[in-house]
C-alpha positions in Angstrom: 19.6 39.6 -29.2 17.9 39.8 -25.8 19.2 38.2 -22.6 16.5 35.5 -23.0 17.6 34.7 -26.5 21.2 34.4 -25.3 20.1 32.1 -22.5 18.2 29.9 -24.9 21.2 29.8 -27.3 23.5 28.8 -24.4 21.1 26.1 -23.2 20.7 24.8 -26.8 24.4 24.5 -27.3 24.9 22.6 -24.0 22.0 20.4 -24.9 23.5 19.5 -28.2 26.6 18.5 -26.3 24.6 16.0 -24.3 23.6 17.9 -21.2 20.2 16.5 -20.4 19.4 19.1 -17.7 20.2 21.9 -20.2 17.9 20.3 -22.7 15.0 20.1 -20.3 15.5 23.7 -19.3 15.7 24.7 -22.9 12.4 23.0 -23.6 10.7 24.5 -20.6 11.8 28.1 -21.5 10.8 27.5 -25.1 7.4 26.4 -24.0 7.0 29.4 -21.8 7.8 31.7 -24.7 5.3 30.0 -26.9 8.0 28.3 -29.1 7.2 24.7 -28.2 4.0 22.9 -27.3 3.5 19.3 -26.1 4.3 17.0 -28.9 2.5 14.1 -27.3 0.9 13.1 -24.0 0.7 9.6 -22.6 -0.2 7.7 -19.5 2.3 5.1 -18.4 1.4 2.2 -16.1 3.6 2.7 -13.1 5.5 -0.7 -13.3 6.4 0.2 -16.9 7.8 3.6 -16.1 11.4 2.3 -16.3 10.7 0.9 -19.7 9.2 4.2 -20.8 12.2 6.2 -19.5 14.6 3.9 -21.3 12.8 4.5 -24.6 12.9 8.2 -24.1 16.6 8.0 -23.4 17.1 6.2 -26.7 15.1 8.9 -28.5 17.3 11.6 -26.9 20.5 9.9 -28.1 19.2 9.6 -31.6 18.2 13.3 -31.6 21.6 14.4 -30.4 23.3 12.2 -33.0 21.4 14.1 -35.7 22.1 17.6 -34.3 18.6 18.0 -32.8 17.6 18.9 -29.3 16.4 15.8 -27.4 12.8 15.4 -26.4 11.9 15.8 -22.7 9.2 13.9 -20.8 7.7 16.0 -18.0 5.7 14.3 -15.4 2.4 16.1 -14.9 0.8 13.9 -12.2 -0.4 10.4 -11.2 -3.8 8.9 -11.2 -5.4 5.6 -10.0 -7.9 3.5 -11.8 -9.8 1.1 -9.5 -9.7 -2.6 -10.1 -12.8 -4.6 -9.1 -13.5 -8.2 -8.6 -16.9 -9.4 -10.0 -17.6 -12.8 -8.4 -20.9 -13.5 -10.2 -21.0 -12.6 -13.9 -24.8 -12.5 -13.7 -24.6 -9.8 -11.1 -21.9 -7.4 -12.3 -23.1 -4.6 -10.1 -22.1 -6.6 -7.0 -18.3 -6.2 -7.0 -15.5 -5.7 -4.6 -12.7 -3.1 -4.9 -9.4 -5.1 -4.7 -6.9 -2.5 -5.8 -5.8 0.1 -8.3 -3.7 0.4 -11.4 -1.5 3.4 -11.0 -0.6 5.6 -14.0 2.0 8.3 -14.4 1.0 11.1 -16.8 3.6 12.7 -19.0 3.8 15.6 -21.5 6.4 14.8 -24.1 7.9 18.1 -25.2 10.1 18.7 -28.2 11.4 22.2 -29.4 10.5 23.2 -32.9 12.7 21.4 -35.5 14.4 24.6 -36.6 17.7 25.0 -38.3 20.1 27.7 -39.5 18.2 28.6 -42.6 15.4 30.1 -40.5 13.0 27.4 -41.6 10.9 25.5 -39.1 9.5 22.0 -39.6 5.7 22.1 -39.3 4.7 18.5 -40.0 4.2 15.7 -42.5 1.5 15.3 -45.2 0.8 11.6 -45.9 -0.8 11.3 -49.3 -3.5 8.6 -49.7 -3.5 8.9 -53.5 -7.3 8.4 -53.7 -7.3 5.4 -51.4 -9.3 7.4 -48.9 -12.2 9.7 -49.6 -11.3 11.7 -46.5 -8.1 13.1 -48.2 -4.6 13.3 -46.9 -3.4 12.6 -43.4 -1.7 15.6 -41.7 0.7 15.1 -38.8 1.4 18.6 -37.5 4.2 18.8 -35.0 3.1 21.9 -33.0 -0.4 23.0 -34.1 -0.7 26.8 -34.6 -4.1 28.3 -34.9 -2.6 31.3 -36.8 -1.7 29.0 -39.7 -4.3 27.8 -42.0 -3.2 24.4 -43.2 -6.6 23.0 -44.3 -5.7 23.2 -47.9 -3.1 20.5 -47.5 -5.8 18.0 -46.7 -6.5 17.7 -50.4 -3.1 18.8 -51.7 -1.3 16.8 -54.5 2.2 15.5 -53.8 4.0 18.5 -55.4 7.2 20.0 -54.2 7.3 23.8 -54.1 11.1 23.8 -54.4 11.7 21.8 -57.5 8.1 22.4 -58.8 7.7 18.8 -59.7 4.7 16.5 -59.1 5.2 12.8 -58.9 4.0 9.9 -56.8 5.3 10.6 -53.3 4.2 8.9 -50.1 5.0 11.9 -47.9 5.7 15.5 -48.4 6.8 18.0 -45.7 5.6 21.4 -44.5 8.1 24.0 -43.5 7.6 27.5 -42.3 9.9 30.5 -43.1 10.8 33.2 -40.7 8.5 35.5 -42.7 5.6 33.1 -42.1 5.5 31.5 -45.6 4.5 27.8 -45.7 6.1 25.5 -48.3 5.4 21.9 -49.2 8.6 20.1 -50.2 9.7 16.6 -50.9 12.2 14.5 -49.0 15.2 15.3 -51.1 14.6 19.0 -51.4 13.9 19.3 -47.7 17.6 19.4 -47.0 17.9 22.7 -49.0 15.5 24.3 -46.5 16.5 22.6 -43.3 20.1 21.8 -43.8 19.6 18.4 -42.2 19.2 14.8 -43.2 15.4 15.0 -43.5 14.6 11.3 -43.5 16.5 10.5 -40.3 15.7 13.7 -38.4 12.0 13.6 -39.2 12.0 9.9 -38.4 13.3 10.8 -34.9 10.7 13.5 -34.6 7.8 11.2 -35.6 9.2 8.4 -33.3 8.8 10.7 -30.4 5.2 11.4 -31.4 4.6 7.7 -31.7 5.7 7.0 -28.2 2.6 8.9 -27.0 0.4 6.7 -29.3 1.8 3.5 -27.9 -0.2 1.5 -25.3 1.7 1.9 -22.1 -1.1 0.3 -20.0 -1.0 -3.0 -18.1 -1.3 -6.4 -19.5 -4.4 -8.5 -18.8 -2.6 -10.3 -15.9 -0.7 -7.3 -14.6 -0.7 -7.1 -10.8 -2.4 -4.0 -9.3 -1.6 -2.1 -6.2 -4.0 -3.6 -3.6 -6.7 -1.5 -2.0 -5.3 -1.0 1.5 -8.6 -1.6 3.4 -9.2 -4.8 1.4 -5.7 -6.0 2.0 -6.0 -5.5 5.8 -9.3 -7.3 5.9 -8.0 -10.3 3.9 -4.8 -10.3 6.0 -6.9 -10.5 9.2 -8.9 -13.4 7.9 -5.7 -15.2 6.9 -4.4 -14.7 10.5 -7.6 -16.0 12.0 -7.6 -19.1 9.8 -3.9 -19.9 9.5 -2.2 -17.9 12.3 0.4 -15.2 11.8 3.5 -15.9 9.9 6.1 -13.2 9.1 8.0 -13.1 5.8 11.2 -13.7 7.7 9.8 -16.8 9.4 8.5 -18.2 6.1 11.9 -17.6 4.5 13.7 -19.7 7.1 11.0 -22.4 7.1 9.8 -23.3 3.6 6.9 -25.3 5.0 5.2 -22.1 6.0 3.6 -19.4 4.0 3.8 -15.7 5.0 0.5 -14.1 5.9 1.3 -11.2 3.5 1.8 -13.7 0.6 -1.5 -15.5 1.4 -3.4 -12.2 1.4 -1.8 -10.7 -1.7 -2.2 -13.9 -3.8 -5.9 -14.2 -2.7 -6.5 -10.7 -3.9 -4.6 -11.1 -7.2 -5.8 -14.6 -8.1 -9.1 -14.1 -10.0 -10.7 -17.5 -9.5 -13.9 -18.6 -7.8 -12.4 -19.8 -4.5 -10.1 -16.7 -4.1 -13.0 -14.5 -4.9 -15.2 -16.0 -2.3 -12.4 -15.7 0.3 -11.9 -12.0 -0.5 -15.7 -11.3 -0.4 -16.1 -12.9 3.0 -13.0 -11.2 4.3 -14.3 -7.8 3.3 -17.8 -8.6 4.7 -16.6 -10.1 8.0 -13.4 -8.1 8.7 -14.2 -4.8 7.0 -15.0 -3.0 10.3 -11.9 -4.4 11.9 -9.7 -3.3 9.0 -11.1 0.3 9.2 -10.4 0.4 12.9 -6.9 -1.0 12.5 -6.1 1.6 9.8 -7.4 4.4 11.9 -5.2 3.2 14.8 -2.2 3.0 12.5 -2.7 6.6 11.3 -3.1 7.8 14.8 0.4 6.5 15.9 2.5 9.3 17.3 4.7 10.8 14.6 7.4 11.4 17.2 7.6 7.8 18.4 11.1 6.3 19.0 10.0 3.0 17.6 11.0 2.7 13.9 8.5 -0.2 13.3 5.6 1.9 14.5 6.8 4.9 12.6 6.9 2.8 9.4 3.5 1.3 10.2 2.1 4.8 10.5 3.5 5.8 7.1 2.1 2.7 5.4 -1.3 3.2 7.1 -1.7 6.6 5.3 -1.6 4.9 1.9 -4.7 4.2 -0.1 -3.1 1.8 -2.6 -0.5 -0.7 -1.4 2.7 -1.1 -3.4 3.7 -4.8 -3.4 7.0 -3.8 -1.7 5.1 -2.8 1.4 2.8 -5.8 1.8 4.9 -7.5 4.5 4.8 -4.4 6.7 1.1 -3.8 6.0 0.2 -7.4 6.8 1.5 -6.9 10.3 -0.9 -4.1 11.0 -3.8 -6.4 12.2 -1.4 -8.2 14.6 -0.1 -4.9 16.0 -3.6 -3.5 16.4 -4.9 -6.7 18.0 -2.0 -6.6 20.5 -2.8 -3.0 21.3 -6.5 -3.8 21.8 -5.7 -6.7 24.1 -3.3 -4.6 26.1 -5.9 -1.8 26.4 -8.6 -4.3 27.5 -6.3 -5.8 30.2 -5.5 -2.3 31.5 -9.2 -1.4 31.5 -10.0 -4.7 33.3 -7.3 -4.0 35.9 -8.5 -0.5 36.5 -12.1 -1.7 36.8 -11.2 -4.4 39.2 -9.2 -2.0 41.3 -12.2 0.4 41.3 -14.8 -2.2 42.2 -12.8 -4.4 44.5 -14.1 -4.5 48.0 -11.7 -3.7 50.9 -9.6 -6.9 51.4 -8.4 -8.4 54.7 -7.2 -11.7 56.0 -9.7 -14.1 57.2 -9.5 -15.1 60.9 -6.2 -16.0 62.6 -3.8 -18.8 62.0 -5.1 -21.9 63.7 -8.8 -21.0 63.4 -11.1 -23.7 62.2 -13.5 -23.4 59.3 -16.5 -25.7 59.4 -15.0 -27.6 62.3 -15.1 -27.4 66.1 -12.2 -26.3 68.2 -10.9 -28.3 71.1 -11.0 -26.8 74.6 -7.2 -26.4 74.4 -7.5 -24.5 71.1 -10.3 -22.3 72.5 -8.1 -21.6 75.6 -5.3 -20.7 73.2 -7.6 -18.0 71.5 -8.5 -20.0 68.4 -12.0 -19.5 66.9 -14.3 -21.9 65.1 -16.0 -20.4 62.0 -18.9 -21.9 60.0 -18.0 -23.4 56.5 -17.5 -20.8 53.8 -19.2 -20.5 50.4 -16.7 -19.3 47.8 -16.0 -19.4 44.1 -12.9 -20.9 42.4 -10.9 -18.1 40.8 -7.7 -19.9 39.9 -6.1 -23.4 39.7 -2.8 -24.7 38.4 -0.3 -27.6 38.7 3.0 -26.9 40.4 6.2 -29.0 40.3 8.2 -29.6 43.4 10.9 -32.0 44.6 8.2 -33.9 46.5 6.0 -34.4 43.6 3.2 -32.4 41.9 1.0 -30.1 43.8 -2.3 -28.4 42.9 -2.8 -24.7 43.8 -6.4 -23.6 43.9 -7.6 -20.2 44.9 -11.1 -19.2 46.0 -12.9 -16.0 46.8 -16.0 -15.4 49.0 -18.6 -12.7 48.6 -16.8 -10.5 51.1 -13.6 -10.4 49.0 -11.5 -12.8 51.1 -9.1 -14.9 49.0 -8.3 -18.4 50.2 -5.4 -20.5 48.8 -4.9 -24.2 49.2 -1.8 -26.2 48.2 -2.8 -29.8 47.9 -0.4 -32.7 47.3 -1.4 -34.5 44.1 -4.4 -33.4 42.1 -7.8 -32.0 42.8 -10.9 -33.3 41.1 -11.5 -31.7 37.7 -15.0 -30.7 38.8 -13.4 -27.8 40.7 -12.7 -25.6 37.7 -12.6 -21.8 37.6 -16.0 -20.3 38.2 -17.4 -23.2 40.2 -19.0 -22.4 43.6 -17.6 -24.5 46.5 -18.1 -25.0 50.2 -14.8 -24.8 52.2 -14.0 -26.8 55.3 -10.4 -26.5 56.6 -7.9 -24.8 58.9 -6.3 -21.4 58.6 -2.6 -22.1 58.2 -1.1 -18.6 57.7 -1.7 -15.1 56.3 0.4 -14.0 53.3 0.5 -11.1 50.9 0.7 -11.9 47.2 1.6 -8.9 45.1 0.0 -6.6 47.7 -3.2 -8.6 48.1 -3.9 -10.5 51.3 -4.4 -14.2 51.0 -5.4 -16.7 53.6 -3.5 -20.0 53.3 -5.5 -23.1 54.2 -4.5 -26.6 55.1 -6.4 -29.9 55.7 -9.2 -28.7 53.5 -12.3 -30.6 52.3 -14.0 -29.0 49.3 -17.4 -29.9 48.1 -19.5 -28.4 45.3 -21.9 -25.8 46.6 -25.6 -26.4 45.9 
């Protein structure tokens, strides 16, 4: 016995004692040595994976109970099948990608059903007894091209052990260590295999049948949303209904979370939802692509956990429903970043293009009015009325009542501010050109910018 044979024997013993890891290693080593091939292959819809694994665990317990090595499901990869929405049944080519159904592919492996007599179970012959012109149905456990089993397609239900022929539904093929193939009945099988044939082969065939089951989604099964579509729909929901986080919606039942609105619109295959999704993709598709690109470009070394999570989600193509709350916040985060960048750019542009600023005149100077002789003797100056544009206005509260602050700027970059008791006519809105008549009250810096404060002003709309 070689070292590999001893290792296989040890793993087999441990597997029969219930060690699942040993069973999996035994199957892998057996396959590597050509002893075992995939008994079945299947693709499992990702949300049904837990159901599939429970069934495999049940099969493993049954196998161990009957002295057999348990089957092992080895994951071989995942794949995505696109899910499209067709809004107009008369134009099926015009469709929108809304998500994916994700499948997990498995190879179900089972070592050869081999017992102490040196015999190996090959498969089952199901006799049709003339009901099918195609002959018998062969279910071969591990196909071997070196064995010619074609003759059993038309074989009669005879047992090579007891040499009797009678009406049997199934007979079984076994292989000796010398390479001889025998066809035996259910009762005689125990003499070759040393096992309870009915139960053990039932377990063996049950494992095969797992791969033949439909492990796909139901008609109404939710899919993983296409990430770009989800972001486009989320942005349209934000523009129409405003942003609502899942936490805010949880504490206020009257509100609906943006993530829930978007996900339900994508998954609800009715006419209204379809039109909503179609318009979202058409109108917000470019925004969605830009937001995703920004999310993927977030620095991986950021100290902000939220941004780090957002970066991870942005790299997904298909959106797991668990991540939809985080994903729905991407448009908001991107919009804030765009607005911040625009403000910064505007400030930098204003700084670059702003003309050199200075105070206008001196306190006490008149604008649009004549100075008295005493004022002229005191060094005051009379200036012509000034044409300017309103750049800001607001209402201020004070202990003496409301005041209106209005700021104006002329073509030379001088900024004038006037605090007027009460209210100023609504015609003097931001952007309106005005003619200023008044008196310079004082010079004052506001955040580093010189402003000329006026008093006793008279404003009129400039022609």
